[in-house]
C-alpha positions, -999 to 999 in steps of 0.1 A, spaced: 458 232 414 442 261 433 453 276 466 418 287 477 403 253 470 432 237 488 425 257 519 388 247 516 398 211 513 417 215 546 388 232 563 365 203 555 388 178 572 368 175 604 335 170 586 348 144 562 368 126 589 336 124 611 318 108 581 347 82 578 344 74 615 307 68 611 313 45 581 339 25 600 315 20 629 287 8 606 307 -14 582 340 -32 575 358 -17 544 381 -47 544 354 -74 544 360 -95 513 396 -84 508 411 -117 518 435 -101 543 439 -119 576 466 -123 603 486 -147 582 484 -127 550 516 -114 535 506 -78 527 524 -59 500 515 -22 500 522 -2 468 520 35 463 538 67 454 543 100 472 520 105 501 504 71 496 538 55 502 544 77 533 512 64 548 518 28 537 553 27 553 540 37 587 512 13 585 534 -16 574 558 -9 603 529 -9 628 516 -42 615 550 -58 616 554 -47 652 523 -69 659 536 -99 640 518 -93 607 539 -98 576 536 -64 558 559 -44 536 555 -11 519 572 -5 486 574 24 462 555 12 432 583 24 409 607 -2 423 623 -28 401 626 -50 432 590 -59 440 586 -86 466 580 -121 454 545 -136 456 543 -164 482 514 -183 497 491 -158 513 503 -127 495 478 -99 490 488 -67 472 472 -34 483 476 -7 456 470 28 471 463 57 448 440 86 456 434 94 420 435 57 409 457 66 380 493 68 392 513 54 364 539 37 386 512 20 408 493 8 377 526 -7 363 533 -25 396 497 -38 398 501 -52 362 532 -71 373 512 -88 401 480 -93 381 469 -129 379 495 -140 404 478 -130 437 447 -111 449 449 -73 445 431 -48 466 427 -12 455 425 17 479 414 48 461 393 80 463 378 77 429 352 51 422 358 31 391 393 45 386 419 25 366 436 10 397 403 -8 405 401 -27 371 423 -56 382 412 -55 418 393 -83 436 383 -58 463 381 -20 465 385 1 497 370 36 492 390 63 510 358 83 515 378 115 515 355 133 490 369 151 460 400 172 467 391 202 446 425 220 453 444 193 434 465 184 464 463 150 482 456 161 518 424 144 531 432 113 511 465 110 528 448 113 562 421 88 553 447 63 540 463 63 575 429 60 591 419 30 569 452 13 577 445 19 614 411 3 609 427 -28 593 452 -30 622 423 -29 647 405 -57 629 436 -79 626 452 -75 660 428 -54 681 455 -29 691 434 2 685 398 15 684 400 30 649 366 47 648 373 64 681 407 76 670 392 90 638 365 108 657 390 123 681 412 133 651 382 151 636 378 171 668 415 177 669 415 190 633 387 213 642 406 226 671 437 234 650 415 251 624 397 272 650 430 283 667 451 289 636 449 327 638 466 325 672 496 304 661 500 305 623 516 339 619 543 332 646 547 296 632 553 309 597 579 335 608 598 308 627 595 278 604 602 294 570 638 304 565 660 316 536 674 281 532 643 260 537 625 241 564 633 208 580 605 187 595 613 159 619 591 131 634 595 98 652 597 66 631 561 57 641 549 90 627 575 97 600 547 102 575 539 135 592 573 150 585 573 136 549 539 148 540 545 182 557 576 187 537 558 176 505 531 202 511 556 230 513 573 218 481 540 211 462 519 241 472 541 273 477 571 255 460 595 261 489 625 239 499 616 215 526 629 181 537 619 154 562 640 134 587 634 109 615 641 123 650 668 97 661 684 97 626 686 135 626 717 134 648 734 112 621 723 129 589 709 164 593 727 179 623 755 191 602 734 218 585 728 235 619 764 247 617 763 263 583 727 274 576 699 294 590 684 262 602 646 261 607 632 230 624 596 218 628 596 191 654 567 167 657 570 158 694 571 124 711 604 107 703 626 94 731 655 105 710 647 142 712 672 152 740 702 147 716 685 168 689 675 195 713 711 197 727 725 204 692 697 228 683 705 248 715 742 248 710 740 259 674 712 285 680 689 270 655 652 280 653 628 254 666 590 251 666 572 222 681 539 205 672 518 184 695 540 188 726 566 209 744 603 211 737 629 231 755 641 261 735 611 261 711 601 295 698 565 282 697 546 251 706 514 243 686 491 222 708 458 207 699 430 188 715 440 151 718 477 156 712 484 134 743 473 104 721 499 92 696 474 79 672 455 111 672 488 129 665 494 106 636 461 115 619 461 152 629 494 169 632 502 172 595 474 198 593 499 222 609 523 223 579 494 219 555 478 251 568 513 267 567 516 257 530 481 269 522 487 303 537 520 308 519 506 295 486 477 320 488 
């Protein structure tokens, strides 16, 4: 793991995303996967792969597609039923837990591997392979691969139910990522001062983009090794609000939940420090805006770059 190379990986996001958008326009990465509207999709992964899978599965279920995301380490894997297809997601292709779960499904149903490493172990039992096209992450941190996992799931969603124009979203997200990178000198110092406290950082996002908070918190733990946790915006008032009374509470809010008013009321009453990403929030010390943040799907693919850049700066 290398902080300078991690920063370089982040700086290449716009270029690599643009390449992915082009690939999605010219071909179908899911062709031959056996996945259709009636498929029972079981998504397996660990860490950031699971974060992306969980959001994707919830989106597909909201459109009537049977999809579930499970940590590959579970002892409670879903049963195989007619139409089951397992999608094993591993950027490196070598996550031990994911390989173990794949082995338990091998020979019982079709397996699709989504990976960033051609020929990696996770592909060995796969009937179909989806290439993340995220290029090698030289810094040793899964950042572009997380973003590309979400993008590829959006592409599948668009092909199954036609709810989104995935290539257009990926193109706009490449532009949005470039905008955040170009503007970081204006917002990153103030964002750092507000978001990093003596007792850690709390990142909050709506259910439909919970992966942003989870991945953002992981970046702070994995890179500069700082305490950080994720929470869902509505659930925050039930599980995390208590810490605002007893700690120097630092909150990074990914904007867009209809449950924000209750959160903002408690934050104001307790005098907690709030910074907002992708929107405006009353009482925020700082709001980090970017091109395209009026589109929820662009937010989904882009906003995590804010805590990633924070983590890279602190790690360096």
